[in-house]
Every structure is written in structure tokens, then in C-alpha cells.
C-alpha positions in Angstrom: 0.0 0.0 0.0 1.2 3.5 -0.8 1.3 5.7 2.2 1.0 9.4 1.6 -0.4 12.2 3.7 -3.9 11.9 2.2 -4.1 8.2 2.9 -2.8 8.5 6.4 -5.3 11.3 7.2 -8.1 9.3 5.6 -7.3 6.2 7.6 -7.0 8.2 10.9 -10.4 9.8 10.1 -12.1 6.4 9.8 -10.3 5.3 13.0 -11.8 8.3 14.8 -15.2 7.5 13.3 -15.0 4.1 14.9 -13.9 5.5 18.2 -16.9 7.8 18.1 -19.3 4.8 18.2 -19.9 4.4 21.9 -16.5 3.9 23.4 -15.6 4.4 27.1 -12.5 6.6 26.9 -13.3 8.5 23.8 -17.0 9.3 23.8 -18.2 8.7 27.3 -15.4 10.6 29.2 -13.6 12.6 26.5 -16.2 13.3 23.9 -15.3 17.0 23.2 -11.6 16.4 22.2 -12.6 13.2 20.3 -15.2 14.9 18.1 -13.0 17.9 17.7 -10.2 15.6 16.4 -12.6 14.0 14.0 -13.7 17.4 12.7 -10.1 18.6 12.3 -9.1 15.4 10.4 -12.1 15.8 8.1 -11.2 19.4 7.3 -7.6 18.4 6.6 -8.8 15.6 4.4 -11.0 18.1 2.5 -8.0 20.4 2.1 -6.2 17.7 0.1 -9.2 16.3 -1.8 -11.2 19.5 -2.3 -14.5 17.8 -3.3 -18.0 18.0 -2.0 -20.8 16.3 -4.0 -24.2 17.8 -4.4 -25.9 14.4 -3.8 -24.2 14.1 -0.4 -25.2 17.6 0.5 -28.8 16.6 -0.1 -28.2 13.6 2.2 -27.1 16.0 4.9 -30.1 18.1 4.4 -32.4 15.1 4.6 -30.9 13.9 7.9 -30.9 17.4 9.3 -34.5 17.9 8.3 -35.6 14.7 10.1 -33.8 15.8 13.3 -34.6 19.5 12.8 -38.4 18.9 12.7 -38.3 17.4 16.2 -36.0 20.1 17.4 -38.3 22.9 16.4 -41.3 21.2 18.0 -39.7 20.0 21.2 -36.2 21.2 21.9 -34.3 20.8 25.1 -31.7 23.6 25.4 -29.7 21.5 27.9 -28.8 19.2 25.0 -26.9 21.7 22.9 -23.8 19.6 23.0 -25.7 16.8 21.3 -26.7 19.3 18.5 -23.1 20.2 18.0 -22.0 16.6 17.8 -24.7 15.9 15.3 -23.5 18.8 13.1 -19.9 17.5 13.3 -21.1 14.0 12.2 -22.8 15.6 9.2 -19.7 17.5 8.2 -17.5 14.4 8.5 -19.8 12.2 6.6 -20.2 14.8 3.8 -16.4 15.0 3.4 -15.5 11.3 3.7 -18.2 10.0 1.4 -17.5 12.6 -1.2 -13.9 11.7 -1.5 -13.5 8.0 -0.7 -14.8 5.0 -2.5 -16.8 2.5 -0.5 -14.3 -0.2 -1.3 -11.5 1.8 0.3 -13.7 2.6 3.3 -14.5 -1.0 3.8 -10.8 -2.0 3.5 -9.7 0.5 6.1 -12.5 -0.4 8.4 -11.7 -4.1 8.3 -8.0 -3.5 8.8 -8.6 -1.2 11.8 -11.0 -3.6 13.4 -8.6 -6.5 13.0 -5.9 -4.5 14.8 -8.5 -3.6 17.5 -9.4 -7.3 17.9 -5.8 -8.4 18.3 -5.2 -5.7 21.0 -8.5 -6.6 22.7 -7.8 -10.3 22.8 -4.4 -9.7 24.5 -6.1 -7.4 27.1 -9.0 -9.8 27.6 -6.6 -12.7 28.2 -4.6 -10.6 30.8 -7.9 -9.6 32.5 -9.0 -13.2 32.7 -5.7 -13.9 34.4 -6.4 -11.1 36.9 -4.0 -8.5 35.6 -6.6 -5.8 34.9 -5.0 -3.0 36.9 -1.6 -3.8 35.3 -2.7 -2.7 31.9 -0.9 0.4 30.7 -3.1 3.5 31.1 -5.5 1.8 33.5 -8.0 4.2 35.0 -11.4 4.4 36.5 -14.2 7.0 36.4 -17.4 7.4 38.5 -20.8 7.7 36.7 -23.6 9.0 38.9 -27.2 7.9 38.2 -30.7 8.5 39.5 -33.3 5.8 39.0 -36.7 5.2 40.7 -35.9 7.8 43.3 -32.6 6.2 44.2 -29.3 7.9 43.7 -26.2 5.9 43.1 -23.0 5.5 41.1 -21.2 3.1 39.0 -17.5 2.8 38.5 -16.1 2.2 35.0 -12.7 0.6 34.6 -11.0 1.2 31.3 -7.9 2.2 29.3 -7.6 4.3 26.1 -7.6 1.0 24.1 -9.7 -1.4 26.2 -12.8 -1.3 28.4 -12.4 -3.8 31.3 -15.8 -3.6 33.1 -18.0 -1.8 35.6 -18.2 -1.9 39.4 -21.6 -3.5 38.9 -20.0 -6.4 37.0 -17.4 -7.0 39.7 -14.9 -4.8 37.8 -14.7 -7.1 34.8 -17.2 -8.0 32.1 -15.8 -11.5 31.6 -16.6 -10.7 28.0 -14.5 -8.9 25.4 -15.7 -5.3 25.1 -12.7 -4.1 23.2 -12.3 -0.4 23.1 -16.1 0.0 23.2 -18.4 0.8 26.1 -19.8 -2.7 26.4 -19.4 -6.1 24.6 -22.7 -5.8 22.6 -21.4 -2.7 20.8 -18.1 -4.5 20.1 -20.1 -7.5 18.6 -22.0 -5.2 16.3 -18.9 -3.5 15.0 -17.2 -6.8 14.4 -20.3 -8.1 12.7 -20.2 -5.0 10.4 -16.5 -5.7 9.6 -17.4 -9.3 8.7 -20.3 -8.0 6.5 -17.8 -5.7 4.7 -15.4 -8.7 4.3 -18.0 -11.0 2.9 -19.5 -8.4 0.6 -16.4 -6.8 -1.0 -15.2 -9.1 -3.8 -12.5 -6.5 -4.8 -10.6 -7.1 -1.6 -8.0 -9.8 -1.1 -10.0 -11.8 1.4 -7.5 -13.5 3.7 -8.8 -16.4 5.8 -6.7 -15.1 8.6 -8.6 -11.8 8.6 -11.9 -13.7 8.8 -10.6 -15.9 11.6 -9.4 -12.8 13.6 -12.9 -11.2 13.3 -14.6 -14.5 14.2 -12.5 -15.1 17.3 -13.1 -11.5 18.4 -16.8 -11.7 17.9 -17.0 -15.0 19.8 -15.0 -13.5 22.7 -17.7 -10.9 23.2 -20.1 -13.6 24.4 -22.8 -11.5 22.9 -26.1 -13.4 22.1 -26.9 -10.9 19.4 -23.4 -11.4 18.0 -23.9 -15.1 17.7 -27.2 -14.8 16.0 -25.7 -12.2 13.7 -23.1 -14.9 12.7 -25.8 -17.1 11.4 -27.5 -14.2 9.5 -24.1 -13.3 7.9 -23.7 -16.9 6.8 -27.1 -17.0 5.2 -26.4 -13.7 3.5 -23.1 -15.0 2.1 -24.8 -18.0 0.6 -27.9 -16.1 -0.6 -26.2 -13.8 -3.0 -24.7 -16.5 -5.3 -24.2 -14.0 -8.2 -21.3 -12.4 -6.4 -19.6 -15.6 -5.2 -18.3 -18.2 -7.6 -17.0 -21.0 -5.4 -19.9 -23.1 -3.9 -17.3 -25.0 -1.8 -16.1 -21.7 -0.3 -19.6 -20.6 0.4 -20.4 -23.9 2.2 -17.1 -23.8 4.2 -17.8 -20.2 5.4 -21.4 -21.0 6.3 -20.3 -24.1 8.2 -17.6 -22.2 10.0 -20.0 -19.5 11.1 -22.7 -22.0 12.2 -20.2 -24.2 14.2 -18.9 -21.2 16.0 -22.4 -20.0 16.9 -23.6 -23.5 17.8 -20.7 -24.3 20.1 -21.1 -21.0 22.0 -24.9 -21.3 22.3 -24.7 -24.9 23.6 -21.8 -24.4 26.0 -21.9 -20.7 26.9 -24.5 -18.7 28.9 -26.7 -17.8 25.9 -29.6 -19.8 27.1 -29.5 -18.3 30.5 -29.5 -14.8 29.0 -32.4 -15.6 26.8 -34.6 -17.6 29.2 -34.2 -15.7 32.5 -35.9 -12.5 33.3 -32.7 -11.1 34.7 -30.8 -11.8 31.6 -30.3 -9.4 28.6 -33.4 -10.8 26.9 -35.6 -10.0 29.9 -34.1 -6.5 30.1 -34.7 -5.8 26.4 -38.2 -7.2 26.5 -39.0 -4.9 29.4 -37.4 -2.0 27.5 -39.4 -2.8 24.4 -42.7 -3.1 26.1 -42.2 0.0 28.2 -40.8 1.9 25.2 -43.9 1.1 23.1 -46.1 2.5 25.9 -44.1 5.7 25.7 -44.4 5.8 22.0 -48.2 5.5 22.3 -48.2 8.7 24.4 -46.7 10.8 21.6 -46.9 8.7 18.4 -46.8 11.4 15.7 -44.1 13.9 16.9 -42.2 11.8 19.4 -40.4 13.5 22.2 -37.7 15.2 20.2 -34.4 13.8 19.0 -32.3 15.8 21.5 -34.9 15.8 24.3 -34.1 14.2 27.7 -36.5 11.3 28.2 -34.9 9.6 31.2 -37.7 10.6 33.6 -40.3 9.4 31.2 -38.5 6.0 30.7 -38.3 5.7 34.5 -42.1 5.5 34.7 -41.8 2.1 33.0 -38.9 0.8 34.9 -36.4 1.6 32.1 -33.0 2.9 33.2 -31.4 3.0 29.7 -33.3 2.2 26.4 -31.5 -0.8 25.0 -33.8 -1.2 22.0 -32.4 1.2 19.4 -35.4 0.9 17.0 -37.9 1.7 19.8 -35.6 4.6 20.8 -36.0 6.1 17.3 -39.8 5.9 17.5 -39.6 7.6 20.9 -37.4 10.4 19.7 -38.7 11.0 16.2 -42.3 9.7 16.3 -43.7 7.0 14.0 -43.9 9.0 10.6 -40.3 10.3 10.7 -39.0 6.9 11.9 -40.6 5.2 9.0 -39.1 7.7 6.6 -35.7 7.2 8.3 -35.9 3.4 8.0 -37.1 3.5 4.4 -34.2 5.7 3.4 -31.7 3.6 5.4 -32.7 0.4 3.7 -32.5 2.0 0.3 -29.0 3.1 1.2 -28.1 -0.4 2.3 -29.2 -1.9 -1.0 -27.2 0.8 -2.9 -24.1 0.3 -0.8 -24.0 -3.5 -0.8 -25.7 -4.3 -4.1 -27.6 -7.3 -2.8 -30.8 -8.3 -4.5 -33.9 -10.3 -3.8 -33.4 -12.8 -0.9 -29.9 -11.5 -0.1 -31.3 -8.0 0.3 -33.9 -9.3 2.8 -31.3 -11.1 4.9 -29.1 -7.9 4.8 -32.0 -5.9 6.2 -32.6 -8.6 8.8 -29.1 -8.2 10.0 -29.5 -4.5 10.7 -33.1 -4.8 12.0 -31.8 -7.4 14.5 -29.0 -5.2 15.6 -31.2 -2.1 15.8 -33.3 -4.0 18.3 -30.5 -4.7 20.6 -28.3 -1.6 20.4 -29.0 2.1 20.0 -27.0 2.3 16.7 -29.4 4.4 14.7 -27.2 7.6 14.7 -23.8 6.1 15.1 -21.6 7.9 12.6 -20.7 4.5 11.1 -24.3 3.6 10.7 -25.2 7.0 9.0 -22.7 6.3 6.2 -25.4 4.3 4.4 -27.4 7.4 3.8 -24.7 8.8 1.6 -23.3 8.2 -1.9 -19.7 7.1 -2.1 -17.1 8.2 -4.6 -17.0 5.2 -6.9 -14.3 6.3 -9.3 -11.5 6.0 -6.7 -9.3 3.0 -7.3 -8.7 0.7 -4.4 -5.3 1.2 -2.9 -3.2 -1.9 -3.1 
């Protein structure tokens, strides 16, 4: 690969985009410098590339309009920081998608996530051996909360490159969260990397790369991640027009299913699904309570930047874990339907799947929307934009 200033800045920009997707060190405790860094990198990238496309400007206007409608109707002035962050995301997405091909974006994303997985597996192993506090850069931060009339706090243990756990999890997740705030987010990002890997026929697809991503995803012990593996395997088989080797299709599907089956049978997945105290029980409660909240303001929602914690509390919800229901709460039913429609159109344009493959692709994202609040991650929003297709893939 040829390394020049433009490529280095572009790769760093995608790295910061990943770090802006619910990470402990970068977005939970150091959001201002992280988003500022992402903005500066995008401006530097624009300085070298000097291109903004009209189509992507329209995409920015579309997303801003969806969010803006709810702001004009119900705006919480205490959430001005969220407005600034949203504006930064729009600027970054406008610049990166106007100047980078989706093939290059996917390649850099996969490479960055592979490095992240290797680092996280080393840290996860050390933590399993009891060396959490020996990790370089180890620190902890206190997070206050108020729920059902009770004040309390939680302690977060992390480093700039790995999240160890919370006080409420005995200081260690016993699951691989990577650099992200919790293992479920890590599983989604790895699933997305695998989706890029399986989709992009122009890349040199190394089996080692796939193995690294698989091991990383399995180490998250995420129920959603395991089911995503099966969906990805079905997606890979479904779109036969892009994949010539039937044997390779079968081997990949078998590998995915075996990994998922082994963990489901011998891990704690059934406990999480069948017990009320598990993640399934929590998400079921969040979904039912969230639907009740949606019914109270179905048309306009409560506002994208509005604080709804006290409203969620009425239904015993501390944090909304269902991202799709969260969109309905924030935007209302009409705007959420418009958002979802545009999002799925963008997915089809980006990945190029057709017929059954397109249905399975949508299933992957619907499933992850229902278990994580990923709707306005900067990485998720890239699918609303049009990429520069005439840029050759860097070798």
C-alpha cells in the first residue's frame, strides 16, 4: 500500500469515526476532544481532496430535516452539546463519502477492526488472568445515576484502548468489550466488519482476517453477535451471483454456524435468553415500556435531542436498549418510517444485494437495531450517503 499524507489522514479519520461509536475513553469521558479531532481530520482531508458532492449535501439536508423537525417542535436547550455533535457528524460524513470509495472505506474499516481485535484479545486474556490493573493506562471513572428515586453511582474501569468492566460487573465483564463501552457494541462493530469482508469481492480476502474477526466476535459472548453470525452466513450464501465458489460458500457457512452453535450450547446464551434477569428480559421490558411511551406521543415523538430519562423511568427503564424503539420515541412514527425506508435504500445501494440477499441484509440490521442504539452512530449513518465510486482501491 502506498502511504501518503492523504491516505494517512483518511485512515485516521475512519479510526476516529470508529472511536466515536460508543467507546468508554473517547465518547463517554472525552467526547469533546474526540469529536473535535474527527472534525479537524475531516477538514484536513478536504484540504487535500477538495471535493463535496451535491448528492451528499442533499443527504445531509435530509438527515438534518428529520432531526430538525423534532427540534423545532420539542427542543431541550440543555442538550446543545448533542446538537453540535450531530452537526460534526454531518460535516465528517459529507467530506469522507464525497472523497473516498466504499471499497477503500471497507478495506480500512476491516484493517482497523482487525488491529483492534488483536489488542482486545491480548487485554481480555490478561484480564481473565487477573491483571486488569496492570494494563498500561489503567484508570477508573465514576458515573452517577438516579433511578426510581434512588441515587447511586457506578465505576467504569478502562484504558484508552480497552474497556475492562464496571463496578456492577465486579470490575470485569468476563466478556471482550474491546475499546467500546460494552461487549454488545463490540459485537455489532465486528459483525459489520465481517459483513464488509463477505461483501467486498474486490478485496484480497484473507482467511486469517476472517478468523481474527470471528474469534473477536465469539469472545464478546454476545447473544446478538452469535445470531448475527448465522445471519451473515445466510447472507453470504444467498447472493450467489457475487460468489463463484460453492465450496467456499459452504465452508464459510459451516464455520459460522459451528462457532455460533458451540457457544450457544456451552456458553451462557440460554441463561441470558430464558431468564428475566438476563439481557433478553431487560430488552423485553425496554421494548414493552418503550412502546407504551411511543403511544403517548406517536406522531411527533419527544424530540431527537430531548431528555426522556424521567419518562422512561415510569416504565422501569434505566437506559433504552432497543435502538429501534428509541427512534420511535425520539422521532415519532412517521419520521422513523421515513428514516428506516431511506436507510434500507442506502443499504441496498451500498452492498448491491438483490432479492433474498437484500432481505437477509435488512434482517441483520433490524436485529442489531433492536439490541443496540446504533441508529445515529456515525458509522451507521454512512449508508445514507453516496460514495465516490471512481476512486481505485489502494493496493
